N, C-alpha and C positions, 0 to 999 in steps of 0.2 A: 448827305447831300449838302447841308449847309456848310460844313468844312470844305467841301470840294469847291463851292462857289466863292467862299473866302480866298482861298488859294489862287483861283483863277483871277480874282480881282487885284490881289497883290501882284500877280505876274504882269497884268496890263499896266499898272502904275510903275513897275520897274522898267518895262520897255519904253515908257514915255519920258523917263528921266535919264539925265545924263551921268553915268557913273563909270566905274572901272569895268573893263570888258571881261576881264578874268573873273571878276566876282560875279559878273552877270552869267558867264559860263557855268561856273560851279552852282550856282542857284538853279539854272535851268536843267542841269544833270540830276540834282537832287529832287527837283520838282517831277521830273519826267518819271524818275524811279518810283516815287511816292505815289504819284498820280495812277501808274500802271497797277500797283498793288491795291489801291483804293478801289479802282474800276473792277478789278478782278474779284475783290471781296464782295463787292455789291452784286455783282453777277453771280457769284456763288450762292449768296444768300437768296437771290431771286429764284435761282434754280432749286435750292432745298425747299423754299416755299412752295413752289410749284409741285415738287415731288411730295411734299407732306400732304398737299391738298388733294393729290391723287390718291396717295395711300389712305387718307381718311376717308374719302369717298369710296374707296374700294372695300374697306372695312365696315362701311354702314351696311345695314341690313336692307335686303332688296325688298321693293314694296309689291312684289307679286303676290304675297300672302295677305296683304292688307285687308282684302275683302274675301279671303277664303272663309266658306261657311262650314262650321263643324256639323258632323252627323255621325251616323252609325258606321262603324269601322274605323273611325280616327282613333288614335291613341294620343294622349296629351301628357307632356311632362311638366309637373309644376314644382316650382323652387319657392318655398316659404322663407322669408325672412322677418324676424330672427328664429322662427320655429323650424328650423331644418328637419326635425324629426317628422313633419308632415310631407316631406319631399317624396314624390314617387311618380310612377306612370299610371295613368288612369284611362282605361278604354271607353269609348261611347258605346253603350249597349243598344239593343234593338229598340228601347223606348226612348232613346236620345238622352240618356242620363249618364252621369259618371257617379261613382261612389267615393265620397270624400271624408277625411277624418273629421270627426266631431258633428259635421252637418249632414252626413250621409248622402241620400240621393239628391242630385242637383241636375235639373234640366238644362241642356247646353246646345240642343239642336236648334240650328238657325242663327247661332251666335258667331261672332269672329272672335280671334284670340284677344284682341284689345276690349271688346266687350265683356268677354269672359273674366279677364283680368279685373276690370272695375266692378263686376258683379261680386267676384270672391273677395276681393278687399273690403267691401261693404259688409259681406256677410260674416267675414272672420274678425271684424272689429270687435265683435261681441267676445272673443276668446283672445285676441292678440292686441297689442299696443301698437298703432300705427303699422299694420302689417304691409308688407311689400311682396308681392306674388308675381313671379316670372312665368309666362305661359308660352310653351312651344309644342308643336306637333312633331312628333318623332316617328310616326307611322300615319300614312294617308290612306283614306279608304279608296276602294276600286272606283274606276272611272267608267262613266257611261255617257258618250256624247252623240250627238245628232250631225251627220254630214249630209248637206243637201247640194243640189245643183249639178254643175258639169263636173261630176267626179265618177269614176268607173263603177264603184259599188256604194251608192248612196244608201243612208239609213243609220240605224243606231249602231255603234260600235264599242265594244268594252275593252277596258285596259286594266292589268293587275294593280293591286295596291303597291304604293312605294314606301319603303322605310329607310331612314337614314342609316348609313353603314355602321355608325356608332352603336345604334339601337339593335342592329342585327348581330354584331360582334359580342353583344352581352351574353348570348347564349349559343355557343358553337359545339356543345356537347353532342347534339343529335338534331334530327330534323323535327322534333316536337314542338308544340306551341310554346311561346315564352311564357314562363310562369311569373305573372305579374304579382300575384299574391304573395309569392316568396320575396320578390324584390321590395315590395312595399312595406313588408313587415320585418325586414332584416334589422339586426342589432344596431345600436347607435355607434358600434365601433367601425362599422362599414359606410356610415352616412357620408363621411369626407370622401371616400373613394367613390361613391355613387355620385356626389355632387361634381367631383372631378370629372368623371366620365360624361356627365350631362352638360358641363360646361363646354365640352369639346364637340358636342353634337352639331351637326350642319356647318362647321367651320370650313370643312372641305367636302364639297359635294359632287358627285359624279352625275352629269346630266344624262348619262346613257340610261338611267333607270328612270327618269322623269319623262312623262308623257308630254310631247311638244307637238307643234302644228305639223311637222314633217311625219311624225309617227302616225297621226290621223290620216294624213294623205296615203302613206304606205299601207295602212290597215284597210282603207277604202279602195284598194287596188290601183293607186296611182291616178295621174291626170290623163286627159285626152289632149289632142292638138288643138282643141278649142277652148280649154280651160284658161280663164283670164287670171293669172297669178298676180296681177297688179292691184286687184280689188277684192281680196279675200275678206268676207265679213264674219266677224266673231261676235256672237251675242252671248252675255254672260249675266247671272243673276246678281242683283244688288241686295245686300244684307238688309234684314228688317229694321235694324237699327239705323240704317241709313236712308230710310224710306221705302225700301223695297223696289220692285219692278226690274227692269232690265238695262243694260248698258251695251253699246255697240262700239266696235272698233274696226277700222279698215286696215289691212295689212297688205304690203307690197312684197310678194315673196319671190320676185323674179331673180334678184341677186343670189338667192340659195341655189338655184340651178345654173345659173350663169357664171357666178364667181366663187361659190361655195361658201358665202357669207352667212353665218348663223345669228346674226343680230336680231332679225325678225322671226326667228324660229321659237316663237314664244311659247311658254308653258300653258297647257291645257288643263282644265280642271273639271270635275264632275257636273253635269248639268249644262256644259257649254253647248252652243249651236253654232255650226259653221256652214256658211253659204259660198259656193264657188260660182261666180258668174261665167257667162259664155261669151267668147270672142265672137264678132260678126264673121270674120274670116279665119280659117284654120292656120295654125303656125307650124309649118312642117319641121322646124328646127326644134320644137318644144320637146317632142317625145324623145329624141336622142340624148337631149341634155338632162331630161328628167330621169332617164335609165341610168346615166353616167352618175348622177348625184345621189342614186338609191332611192328616190321616192316612187319610182314606177317599176314594175317587174320587167324582166326581159321577155318572159314567155307567159302565155295564157293557155287554158285548156279549153278545148271544144270537143263535141261529141259528133262525129260523122258516121252515119249508117245508111243502108239501103243498097243501091246498085253501084258499089264502089269496090275496088280490088281487096281493100283491107279496112273494113269499117272498125270503129271503135273510138276510144278517147285519145285524142292526139295533143300534143302541145305545138304551138305556133308562136312565131314572135309577136310582140305587142304590136297592135294595129296591123296585123295581118289581114289579108282580104280572103274572100271565099276560093279564089284561085290558089292561093297558097296552101290551103287546107286540101283541096282536091289533089294538088301535086304530091302532097304527103301521103294521101290514102291510096294513091294509085290511080289509074285512069278510070273514067266512068264506062261502066259496061254497056254494050250495044242495046238498042231498044229502050234506053232510058228517057225519062221525060223531064219535068220541071223539078226544080230544087225547092225545097220548103225549110225556111228558117223560123225557128221558134226561140224567143228570148223574153226576158223581162226588161222593161223599159225603166228609165231612172225614176219615173213617178210610180213604180210598182205594178204597172199594167203589164198584162202578157199579151204578146203579139204574135201573129202567125202570117208570114209573107211567102207569097209564091214568086219565085225569082226565075227569071227567063236567063239563065246563066250563060255568060260568054267569057272563055278565058282570055279573050283580046280586049275586053272592055276596060275603061279606065278604072284604076283603083279607086275605091270609095263610091263608085257609081251604083245606080240600081241594079244593074247586071252582075256587078262584082263589089259587093258591099264589104266594109270593115267588119271584122268579127269582134266579139266581146266574150268575157270569161262565162264559161258554161252554156254558150250558145248550143242549141240542137239543130243539126242539119241532116236532113233525109234527102237522098236522090230517089225520086220515084220512077215508076215504070211508065213508058209511054203508052199509047192506045195500042200499039201493036205488040208491045211487050205484055200488056195486060191480056191481050187476046191470046197469045201464045201460052200464056200461063193457063188460062181458062181451058184451052184445048188440051193441054198436058193433063190437067186434072180430070177432064172428061174421058180422054182415051186411055189414061194410066190403067183403070180396071180391066178394060177389054184387052189390052196388050198383056197384062198379066194372066187372064184367063187363057188367051191363045198360047201363051208361053207354057202355061201348065198342061194344056192339051197336048201340044207338041211333045212336051217331056214325057208324058204318060204313054203315048203312041210309040215313042222310042223304046220304052222299056217293053212294051207288049210284043214288038216286032223281034 
């Protein structure tokens, strides 16, 4: 930049002086050529600097595991320097402990990876000089989370454990449990190979195996037309080393179903609690978009029995109404009465509604309500239908006796 300004100043002084025009033209040509390459060089340097910055940020570790709390089911990879013979994979047992070289059982439940690293470096200072220990999680425990609010199937939902692909690929011989003891006690000739494998862990990660917000919504049966996706609340535990308690975040998930953006499809961890607020007015466009995005199912199952043509379990479209179910099970038989709907509410209470059904009623109204997964629907008899049934039961024995008498008399004649 200093050189560029100096050239510009010389050029201005040249213009103000009286000199040979040919000399001026040659100087102007050389200056233009030199200035073009100078600007181009500085632009390239700026682009390279930006690219380097992006690449450096991309290679930095994600902070999503900063507050991850270790517990039973996790498997931890430890790299010791300079004592690489201590390297290995260490599972957290039912007591919340890992079995380590030299110091044996170490309680790790409730710690983060950074807290564990600090603890181990202090404890191994007795055996090693200025030990440096790298802590990574290569297999995560199974997840159990709570989903509440305006979601189709609220409650606790479980998800399987997640292991890095590098960790899984270490044992491809069969489907048996990975032999950690064999790995941790392997000969020193294989230590470099093991270290090379572990250095590549989690460099390339597939989010398909990681539990995210969209997975929770999908597992909970999808959203409704009244789910407020702009204010999903996530409550997460704070590690004891950071004071304990809970922290809260508000997520706007609208872009996921509208534009397929996954920026806010954050990773979910064990113990998280999710709350889905309710809109004051239903959004009729929300269900079709959620079905297309894959977070809501296309069909649900309900059970219809009683005075219908084909009773049983049927599949109906998401947010189908009672009239849709009746259309699929055939017409209601004559002398039928009210319809009874039995279902579990979002708060876990069981309700039983008598519905004065009308096929012409507005969808979602009291006479033609929306259906939910596992609803029980029975079409009852009317008063006349019940009376007919009683008469049939009362007269059936006499009809049988009369028929038997006629049959016997026919043989005797």
